[in-house]
C-alpha positions as CSV (number, residue, x, y, z in Angstrom):
1,M,24.2,-9.8,-25.3
2,A,20.8,-8.7,-23.5
3,L,20.7,-5.8,-21.3
4,V,19.7,-6.5,-17.8
5,I,18.3,-3.9,-15.6
6,G,17.4,-3.6,-11.8
7,V,14.2,-1.5,-11.2
8,T,13.9,-0.3,-7.8
9,G,12.2,2.3,-5.5
10,A,10.1,2.7,-2.5
11,I,6.2,2.3,-2.3
12,A,4.2,4.5,-4.5
13,C,7.1,5.6,-6.7
14,G,5.7,4.2,-9.8
15,K,8.2,1.6,-10.4
16,S,5.7,-1.2,-11.2
17,T,3.9,1.2,-13.5
18,A,7.1,2.0,-15.3
19,C,7.8,-1.6,-15.7
20,K,4.5,-2.2,-17.5
21,I,5.1,0.7,-19.7
22,L,8.3,-0.8,-20.8
23,E,6.8,-4.2,-21.2
24,N,4.5,-2.7,-23.8
25,I,7.5,-1.7,-25.8
26,G,9.2,-5.0,-25.6
27,A,11.0,-5.4,-22.3
28,I,10.9,-8.5,-20.5
29,H,9.8,-8.0,-16.8
30,C,10.1,-10.3,-13.5
31,D,8.7,-9.0,-10.2
32,A,11.0,-10.5,-7.6
33,D,8.1,-10.5,-5.0
34,K,6.1,-12.8,-7.2
35,L,9.2,-15.0,-7.7
36,V,9.7,-15.2,-4.1
37,H,5.9,-16.1,-3.4
38,R,6.3,-19.2,-5.9
39,M,9.0,-20.2,-3.7
40,Y,6.7,-21.1,-1.1
41,D,3.9,-22.6,-3.0
42,P,2.4,-25.9,-1.5
43,G,4.7,-28.8,-2.0
44,K,7.9,-26.8,-2.0
45,P,10.4,-27.1,1.0
46,A,9.9,-23.3,2.0
47,F,6.2,-24.1,2.5
48,D,6.8,-26.5,5.2
49,R,9.3,-24.4,6.8
50,I,7.2,-21.5,6.9
51,V,4.3,-23.3,8.4
52,A,6.6,-24.9,11.0
53,S,7.9,-21.4,11.9
54,F,4.6,-19.5,12.0
55,G,2.1,-22.0,12.5
56,K,-0.8,-23.6,10.4
57,E,-2.9,-20.3,10.8
58,V,-0.9,-18.8,8.2
59,V,-2.3,-21.4,5.5
60,G,-5.5,-20.2,3.8
61,S,-8.7,-22.0,2.8
62,D,-7.0,-22.7,-0.6
63,G,-4.1,-24.4,0.8
64,Y,-1.5,-21.6,0.0
65,V,0.2,-19.4,2.5
66,D,-1.9,-16.4,3.1
67,R,0.4,-13.6,2.7
68,K,-1.8,-11.0,4.5
69,I,-1.7,-13.2,7.8
70,L,2.0,-13.9,7.5
71,G,2.6,-10.1,6.8
72,S,0.9,-9.3,9.9
73,K,3.2,-11.5,11.7
74,V,6.5,-10.2,10.2
75,F,5.8,-6.4,9.3
76,G,7.6,-4.2,11.7
77,N,9.2,-7.1,13.5
78,P,13.0,-7.4,12.3
79,E,13.4,-10.7,14.2
80,E,10.3,-12.4,12.6
81,M,11.2,-10.9,9.2
82,S,14.6,-12.7,9.6
83,K,13.1,-15.8,10.4
84,L,10.9,-15.7,7.4
85,T,13.6,-14.8,5.2
86,T,15.6,-17.9,6.5
87,A,12.6,-20.1,6.1
88,I,12.2,-19.0,2.4
89,G,15.7,-20.1,1.4
90,D,18.0,-18.8,-1.2
91,I,16.1,-15.8,-2.5
92,K,19.3,-14.1,-4.0
93,G,20.0,-17.4,-5.9
94,E,16.6,-17.6,-7.4
95,V,16.8,-13.9,-8.5
96,R,20.1,-14.3,-10.1
97,G,18.8,-17.3,-11.7
98,V,16.4,-15.5,-13.6
99,M,18.9,-12.7,-14.7
100,D,21.5,-15.3,-15.9
101,E,18.7,-17.1,-17.8
102,W,18.1,-13.8,-19.6
103,R,21.6,-13.4,-20.6
104,N,21.5,-17.0,-22.2
105,S,18.1,-16.9,-23.9
106,L,17.2,-13.4,-24.7
107,E,18.3,-11.6,-28.1
108,P,21.1,-9.3,-27.9
109,M,19.1,-6.3,-28.2
110,Q,16.4,-7.5,-25.7
111,V,16.0,-5.8,-22.2
112,G,15.2,-7.7,-19.0
113,L,13.7,-5.8,-16.0
114,M,14.2,-7.3,-12.4
115,E,11.8,-5.3,-10.2
116,A,12.5,-5.3,-6.5
117,V,11.9,-3.1,-3.5
118,N,15.1,-4.1,-2.0
119,F,17.1,-4.7,-5.2
120,I,20.0,-2.5,-3.9
121,E,20.4,-3.7,-0.4
122,A,19.9,-7.4,-1.2
123,G,23.0,-7.4,-3.4
124,Y,21.1,-8.1,-6.8
125,G,22.8,-5.4,-8.5
126,I,26.1,-7.4,-8.9
127,Y,24.1,-9.4,-11.4
128,S,22.5,-6.7,-13.6
129,D,24.1,-4.2,-15.9
130,L,22.6,-1.2,-14.3
131,T,20.2,-0.2,-11.6
132,W,17.2,2.2,-12.3
133,L,15.8,4.0,-9.2
134,F,12.3,5.6,-9.1
135,A,11.8,8.3,-6.7
136,V,8.8,10.5,-5.4
137,D,8.5,13.0,-2.8
138,D,6.8,11.9,0.3
139,E,3.9,14.3,0.3
140,V,3.1,12.9,-3.3
141,A,3.6,9.2,-2.0
142,I,1.3,9.8,0.9
143,E,-1.4,11.3,-1.3
144,R,-1.1,8.3,-3.8
145,L,-1.2,5.7,-1.0
146,K,-4.5,7.4,0.5
147,S,-6.1,7.3,-3.0
148,R,-4.9,4.0,-4.4
149,N,-4.8,1.8,-1.0
150,N,-7.4,3.7,0.7
151,F,-4.9,4.1,3.6
152,S,-5.7,6.8,6.4
153,H,-3.0,9.6,6.7
154,E,-1.6,7.9,9.6
155,E,-1.3,4.5,7.8
156,A,0.3,6.1,4.8
157,V,3.0,8.0,7.0
158,Q,3.6,4.7,8.8
159,R,3.9,2.5,5.7
160,L,6.2,5.1,4.0
161,S,8.4,5.4,7.2
162,S,9.2,1.8,7.0
163,Q,10.7,2.1,3.5
164,K,14.2,3.3,2.5
165,R,14.5,6.8,1.5
166,W,15.5,7.3,-2.1
167,Q,18.2,9.7,-1.4
168,D,19.9,6.9,0.5
169,R,19.7,4.7,-2.6
170,A,20.9,7.2,-5.2
171,D,24.5,6.6,-4.9
172,A,23.9,2.9,-5.7
173,S,22.0,3.8,-8.8
174,D,22.8,4.5,-12.4
175,I,19.4,6.4,-13.3
176,V,17.2,8.3,-10.9
177,T,13.7,9.1,-12.2
178,M,11.6,11.5,-10.1
179,N,7.9,10.6,-10.4
180,N,6.1,13.5,-8.9
181,G,3.8,14.2,-11.9
182,S,1.2,12.6,-14.0
183,L,1.2,9.0,-15.7
184,E,1.8,10.9,-19.1
185,D,4.8,12.6,-17.5
186,L,6.2,9.3,-16.3
187,E,5.7,7.6,-19.7
188,K,7.3,10.3,-21.6
189,S,10.3,10.4,-19.2
190,I,11.1,6.8,-19.2
191,K,10.6,6.2,-22.8
192,E,13.2,8.8,-23.3
193,Q,15.6,7.3,-21.1
194,Y,14.9,3.8,-22.2
195,K,15.5,4.9,-26.0
196,A,18.9,6.6,-24.8
197,L,19.9,3.5,-23.0
198,N,19.3,1.2,-25.8
199,E,21.1,3.3,-28.1
200,K,24.3,3.4,-25.8
201,H,23.8,-0.3,-25.4
202,A,23.7,-1.1,-29.2
203,K,27.1,1.0,-29.6
204,G,28.7,-0.7,-26.6
205,L,28.9,2.7,-24.7
206,L,27.3,1.8,-21.4
207,M,29.6,2.6,-18.5
208,P,30.0,-0.1,-15.7
209,S,27.3,0.3,-13.1
210,K,27.8,2.6,-10.3
211,Y,26.4,-0.2,-8.0
212,L,29.4,-2.4,-8.1
213,E,31.6,0.3,-6.4
214,W,28.7,0.9,-4.0
215,W,28.4,-2.6,-3.2
216,E,32.1,-3.0,-2.7
217,K,31.9,-0.4,0.1
218,N,28.7,-1.2,1.5
219,S,28.2,-4.9,1.4
220,P,27.8,-6.9,4.6
221,A,30.9,-8.4,5.8
């Protein structure tokens, strides 16, 4: 059966870059954010619910929900974020559907990567074989955000402070990859880890995911 891996980590940790590297050597990749965005395309029920909840001003000139405008309404506001989550619908079911489809359609030695910032907190890990966490020191992440996103120092600190610390996610993760170095360092590290995972998978030596025990202790009542 195919190997399904959850990939997670805070902003500027390198998880998307890692997924691209692994895609280039044969892995299948799904970005949960993009999956969710498609749930509220025009004509879908979530589109109408979002417009009803947040007003027509969230619809751009192209007829699609403008995520920047929508984000400005919900970012840093848990109540509004909760309202958005409700309007979108069964996000967990959508994510699970992709991972279940991989198990049914991919070849036994293929690998599916489900990338999600909130992979751990959202409960997605109960549907994957393991969880791979990417981590970075705050100082490095701040510099990356300033360079990559053209953030001011204050903006970078604010964005980072809104994210979960990697240390709080480590207990739920089967692999933790620190990414404080160069792109070359990251590529070398993840290719080595990926090769080792595939070898264990081929021999049936992968242990049950640590996530399952973590979720049993930490899942909402």
